[in-house]
N, C-alpha and C positions, 0 to 999 in steps of 0.2 A: 733706187736712190738717185738723188740729183746732185750732181757735182757742180752745177752752176753757182758762181759766186754771188752772194748778195751785194748790195751797193756798198755796204760797210766793209765787207771782206775785200772788195775790189779797191776800195780806198787804202785799206791796210796794206794790201799787196804792192800797190803803186807807190805809196809813201815809203814802204821798206826798200823797194828797189832804188828810189831816188837817194834815200839816205845812205844806203850801202854803196852805190856806185859813186857817191860823192866822197864818202869818208874812207871806204876800204878799196882804194885804187891798188893796182898791182905793186906799185912802189912802197905803199904803206904796209901791205901784206908781207912783202919781202923784208921790210924793216922789222916787223914783229916776229919773223922767223929767226932774225938774228938777235932779237931782244930776249935776254935770259928770262924775263917774266913772261913774254908772250902776248902781253896786252898793256894798254895805258888806262890808268884810273879815270882820266877825263873822258875817254870814249866809253868806258863802262857806265860812268854817270849819265852821259847822254842817253844810252840805251835804257837806263832806268827811268830817266825822265820821259821817255817816249812810252813807257809802260811795258816794254818787251819783257823785262825780266820777271815781272809779276803777271804776265799775261794770263797764265792758267791759275794763278793763285786767287782763291775766293776774295770777294770784295771786303768781307769782314776782317781779312788779314792783310788788307792794304793793296791787293791785286786788282786786276780788271775782271776776273771771273769769266774769261773767254774759253772756248773749246780747244781740244788738241788740234782740230783741223785748222783753227785759227792760227796757232802756233806753228803749224805745218806751213803756212803760207810764208812766214818769216824764215823758217828753216830752209824752205826751198830758195829764197832769194839769197840767204847766207851761203848756200852751195855754189851759187853763180859766181861769187867773189872769193871762194875758198877762205871764209872768214876765220881768222884765228882768234884765240882767246877762251875764256873759261864759260862761255854761254851754255855749251852742251852739258858740261859737267854740273853746273849749277841748276840750270832750268829744267833740262830733261832728266837727269839722274837724281841729284839731291832733292830738289823740290818735289818730284812726283812721290819719292819715298816718304818724305815728311807729311805730305798730304794724305798718304794712304794710311799710315800707322802711328803717326805722331799724336801724342796727348793734346788737350786743348791748350795747356800751358806751352807745350813745345811749339805747337803750330803759331800761337800768338806771338811768341818770342822770335822764332827763327824765320818764319814766312814773312812777317812784316819787314824784318831786316834784309832778307833777300830781295823782296820787291823794291826796296828803297835803294838797292845797290850798295848797302853797307856790309853785306856778308857774301862772300864767295865760298861755295861749298862743292864737295865732290863725294864719290863713293869708291871705297877700296874693297874689291871683290875678289879678283884673281890672284893666283899665287904661281909658284915655279912650274907646276905641272900643267897649268892653263887647262884645266878641266872645266867644261862649260856648265856642269851641273852641280848640285849641292855637294857631292862627294869631293869636289875640288876645294872646298873650305876646310883647311886644316889649321889655319891659325887659331890657338887656343885662348879661351877667356875663362879662367879658373876662378871659381866663386870663393871668396874669402870673407866671411861675415856679410857685411852690407856692401862689399866691394868686389871688383873683378880685376884680376891681373892678366893683361894681354901679352902673349908671346908668339912671335912669328914675323913673317915678312909678306907684304902685298906688293905685287907688280903691276905695271902698266895702269897706275892710278892717274887719271887726267887731272892735271893742274893742282896737284897736291902742294907743290912748292910755293903756290901763292894763296892756298885756301885758308880760310878762317875757320872752317869746320871740315872734318873727315868722317863720313859715315862708314864704319868698319863692319863687315860681315865676319863674325867669329864663331867658332864651334864651343858651345857651353856644355854639349853632351858628347859622349864618345861616338866615334865614327860608326855609323850603321846604315843599313839599307834605308832608302827613302830620304825625305828631305827634312827629317827632324833634327832638332839640335843646333840649328843656326840662329844666332841672335845679332841684332844690330846695336851698334854703340855709337854715340855722338862724341867724337873725340876732338879735343883741342890739339892742333898740330904742334903747339908749343909746349904740350905737357911733358914732363919728365919721362924719359925712355923712348920718345918718338924721334926717329931719325928719318930724314927725307933726303933722297938722292935723285937727281934728274937722270933719265935714261936717254942714250943716243936714239933718235928716231929718224925714219925716212921723211915723214910729214912733220916738219918742224913748226908747223902752225898749230899743231895740237900736242902740247907738252905732256909727256908721260913720266911718272916717277916710280921709284921703289920706296915703299914706306915700311920701316922696320919698327917693331915694338919690342923693347927690351924690358920685360917685366913691368910694362906700363899699368900702373894702378889707376882705376876709375871707379867712381861711385855708382851705386845701383841706379841713381837718378839719370845716368847717361844712357840707360837702355832706351831704344827706339822701339816701341811696340812690345810685344810679349816675348819673354825669354824662350829661346828654343823654337820659336815659330816665325822666324824671319824669312825663310826661303820663299813662301808663296808671294810675299810683297816684292822680294827681289826679282822673282819670275815676271811680276807685272811690270816692274820697272824696265827689265830687259826687253819686253815686248814694246814698250814706249821707245826705248833706246833704239831698237832695230827699226821701228817705223821711222823715227827721226832720221836715222842715217839714211834710210831709202828716200825720204824727201830731200835731204841734202844733196845725195848723189844724183837725184833727178835733175836738180838745178845745175850741178856741175856738168852733167851730160848735155844739157841745152847749151851751155856756155861753150863747151868744147865743139859742139856741131857749128855754133856761129863762127868760131875761130877757123875751122876747116873751110866753110863756105866762103867767108870773107877772103881768105887767102887764095882759094881757087878761083876767085873772080879777078884777082890783080896779078897773080903770078903768070907771066907769059912764057910759053915754051913752044918752039917751033912756029911762032908767029901768031899764036892765039892763047887765051886763057886756059889753063890746065883744066879748069872746070868744064870745058866744052868736050873733054875726052871722056869716053864711056866709063873708063876704069875709075876715074875720080868720081864721076857722077853716081855711079853705082854705090861706091863706098859711102857717100854722103846720104844717098837714099836709104841705105841700110840702117845707118845711125838714126835717121828720122823715123824709120818704122819702129825701131826698137825703143826710141823715146816715147812714141805715141802709146804703145802698149805699156811701158814703164809707168806713164803718168797715170793710167787707169788703175794699175796695181798699187802704186804709192798712195794715191788719194783714197782708194778703197780701204787700205789698212788704217789710214787716219781716221776714216769714217767709223770703222769698227770699234775703235777705242771709245768713241763718244756715244755710239748708238747700238752697237752689236758686240759687246765685249767677249761673248763666248767664241766668236770667230776671230778675235783679235790675235791669238797666238799664231794660228795658221797664216793669217794675212800678213803678219810681221815677218814670218820666215819666208814667205813668197817674195815680199817686197824686198827684203835684205838680199836675197839670192839672185832674183831676176834684175832688179835695178843695179845691184853691185856689178853683175856681169856685163850689163849694158854700159855702165860708166868705164869700166876698165877696157872694154873693146873699143868703145868710142874715142878714149884718150889715145890708146895705142894706134888706132887707124889715123887719127888726126896727126900723130907724129910722123906716120908714113907720108901722109899728104903734104906735110910741111917740108919733107926732105931734110936737107942739110941744116937749114935754119931751125928746125925743130929740135935738133940735138945740141943746140947751144944753150948754155944756161940762161942767157938773156931773155929767152922767150918764155912767155907765161905758161905754155902748155905743160912745163915741168911741174908747176904748182898743182895743176889739175891731175896730172898722171900719178903723182905721188900721193895726193889726197884720195884718188880712187883706189890704189892699191892698199893704202892704210886702212880706209873705211871698210872695204870688203872683208877685211880680216877682224874687224873689232866685234866684239860681243857675239862670237859664233861665226865660224867660217862658212864656206858654201857646203862642205861635207856635212858639218853639223846640222845646218838647217835643213838639208835634203833629208837626213836621217830622222830629224824631228818631225818633219811632215810625213815621212812614211810610217812612222810609229803611230802618228795620230789616225792615219787612215786605216792602219792595221787594227788599232783599237775599235774603230767605228765598225769594221767587217766583223770583228770578233763579237761585237755587241749585237 
């Protein structure tokens, strides 16, 4: 495989960095942290006009029809500025699900509105037990004629408080072994019986919500895909989510190293820059080495989604685990290098450290992904 960027990809990467550095300054990011909505409509419209929101949406539905690796270039740059807002929930989660299992009418209606920036969407998957597999879906959708009645609560739903559409994973069949019985529903957050509450979070740039359904009645037409067969598409979405997080964390790790090295050059201690001391140089060098290997792993994971999907599940888990570990350690090490100033809220390293911790735990923590990898290799050995 060749990870060299084409001229078009290089232009996309550079234009993304310029736009994000100009518009998502640390002051603006902090402002969005404090903003209950977490984003501004004007900025969302700008990104839609750039084509970012519809980047992987096929051209016939109003998008650019580009690859996941192309999207990864933008996600990488977004990680460098710890970008807030509903891009991840709309573009990586909801859009990918609709592309995979939506009917032609659903794709034409929803994807065109997403690409134009007129519809913000998210996916409600996890519940109180936070089980990562299909067994964790216990919210029920009881069939009543041509309708379904939803009962239960979803937790950690990104951007539900501003979403125009929530894709809800519900159980339409009794809990049993395997991944059968999970269905997906397109729910209007304003529907009767839907209650949304913002949750306190460490990373306030990515708003999470609890979404409760109190006998919420929806028509059969709101089904996304085939009833009872929703889990495989959710697994594919999670592969993309973890790959996307790996690419974001790679960008964050790069920026953290820049913060560390820039400070090490100007902070004078005992008459010389602290970067001249072996202890500091070795810490920066270690981050650099971990970044180099993380880049290969993250880009490989994005490549598998486009070219070698049978390897995508393993690649996504490797990327999420390895890059997440790198980002957390790099941010913690940079805090040490910065010393006292790093522990003041005014310094931007806090934005990165909190994003690193939060991202590492999203959509499967390290233990889950290591066990997932081990189970796949066990299955290969047994075969």
